[in-house]
C-alpha positions in Angstrom: 83.3 108.6 91.7 84.2 111.3 89.3 87.9 110.5 89.8 87.3 106.7 89.3 85.3 107.4 86.3 88.0 109.7 84.8 90.6 107.0 85.5 88.5 104.3 84.0 88.2 106.4 80.9 92.1 106.7 80.6 92.9 110.0 82.2 96.6 109.4 83.2 96.4 112.1 85.8 93.2 110.4 87.3 95.0 107.1 87.2 97.9 108.6 89.0 95.8 110.1 91.5 93.8 106.8 92.2 97.2 105.1 92.5 98.2 107.7 95.4 94.9 107.0 97.2 95.3 103.4 97.1 98.9 103.6 98.1 98.0 105.8 101.1 95.5 103.1 102.0 98.3 100.6 101.7 96.5 98.6 99.0 99.6 98.1 96.9 98.0 95.9 94.3 95.5 98.5 93.1 98.2 101.1 93.6 100.5 99.5 91.2 97.7 98.7 88.7 96.9 102.4 88.4 100.6 103.5 88.5 101.2 101.1 85.6 98.3 102.3 83.7 99.3 106.0 84.0 102.9 105.1 83.4 102.0 103.2 80.3 100.7 106.5 78.9 104.0 108.4 79.6 103.2 109.9 83.1 106.6 110.5 84.6 105.5 110.8 88.1 103.9 107.4 87.8 106.8 105.8 86.4 109.0 107.3 89.2 106.4 105.9 91.8 106.8 102.4 90.2 110.6 102.8 90.6 110.3 104.0 94.1 108.2 100.9 95.1 110.7 98.7 93.3 113.5 100.4 95.1 111.4 99.5 98.5 111.6 95.8 97.5 108.3 95.5 95.9 108.7 92.4 93.5 105.5 93.3 91.7 106.6 96.7 90.8 109.8 95.2 89.4 107.6 93.1 87.3 105.5 96.1 86.2 108.6 98.1 85.2 109.6 95.1 83.0 106.1 95.3 81.3 106.9 98.9 80.4 110.2 98.3 78.8 
Protein backbone atom coordinates (compact mmCIF):
# COMPACT_ATOMS: atom_id res chain seq x y z
CA UNK A 1 0.00 0.00 0.00
CA UNK A 2 2.96 2.34 0.40
CA UNK A 3 3.46 2.52 -3.38
CA UNK A 4 -0.23 3.30 -3.92
CA UNK A 5 -0.13 5.99 -1.25
CA UNK A 6 2.88 7.60 -2.91
CA UNK A 7 1.20 7.44 -6.31
CA UNK A 8 -1.96 9.03 -4.94
CA UNK A 9 0.14 11.78 -3.36
CA UNK A 10 1.53 12.63 -6.80
CA UNK A 11 4.87 10.85 -7.03
CA UNK A 12 5.54 10.39 -10.75
CA UNK A 13 7.91 7.49 -10.05
CA UNK A 14 5.27 5.71 -7.95
CA UNK A 15 2.62 6.40 -10.60
CA UNK A 16 4.89 4.90 -13.25
CA UNK A 17 5.51 1.86 -11.05
CA UNK A 18 1.76 1.42 -10.46
CA UNK A 19 1.19 1.57 -14.22
CA UNK A 20 3.77 -1.16 -14.74
CA UNK A 21 2.08 -3.39 -12.18
CA UNK A 22 -1.29 -2.93 -13.82
CA UNK A 23 0.18 -3.47 -17.28
CA UNK A 24 1.77 -6.73 -16.14
CA UNK A 25 -1.64 -7.79 -14.83
CA UNK A 26 -3.14 -6.81 -18.21
CA UNK A 27 -5.41 -4.20 -16.60
CA UNK A 28 -4.82 -1.63 -19.30
CA UNK A 29 -7.43 0.84 -18.10
CA UNK A 30 -5.65 1.34 -14.80
CA UNK A 31 -2.23 1.16 -16.44
CA UNK A 32 -3.14 3.99 -18.82
CA UNK A 33 -4.49 6.06 -15.94
CA UNK A 34 -1.21 5.86 -14.05
CA UNK A 35 0.95 6.32 -17.15
CA UNK A 36 -1.05 9.43 -18.00
CA UNK A 37 -0.67 10.82 -14.48
CA UNK A 38 3.09 10.29 -14.51
CA UNK A 39 3.54 11.52 -18.09
CA UNK A 40 1.57 14.65 -17.24
CA UNK A 41 4.32 15.46 -14.75
CA UNK A 42 7.00 15.03 -17.38
CA UNK A 43 7.97 11.42 -16.65
CA UNK A 44 9.67 10.45 -19.92
CA UNK A 45 9.37 6.68 -19.49
CA UNK A 46 5.64 6.98 -18.80
CA UNK A 47 5.21 8.98 -22.00
CA UNK A 48 7.21 6.37 -23.90
CA UNK A 49 4.99 3.64 -22.45
CA UNK A 50 1.86 5.47 -23.60
CA UNK A 51 3.40 5.76 -27.06
CA UNK A 52 4.16 2.04 -27.00
CA UNK A 53 0.57 1.22 -26.12
CA UNK A 54 -0.67 3.51 -28.88
CA UNK A 55 1.74 1.86 -31.32
CA UNK A 56 0.21 -1.49 -30.37
CA UNK A 57 -3.18 -0.15 -31.42
CA UNK A 58 -4.54 0.94 -28.05
CA UNK A 59 -7.08 3.61 -29.00
CA UNK A 60 -7.38 4.91 -25.44
CA UNK A 61 -3.61 5.47 -25.36
CA UNK A 62 -3.95 7.55 -28.55
CA UNK A 63 -6.54 9.64 -26.73
CA UNK A 64 -4.32 9.95 -23.66
CA UNK A 65 -1.46 11.20 -25.82
CA UNK A 66 -3.81 13.80 -27.31
CA UNK A 67 -4.70 15.00 -23.83
CA UNK A 68 -1.02 15.56 -23.08
CA UNK A 69 -0.41 17.71 -26.14
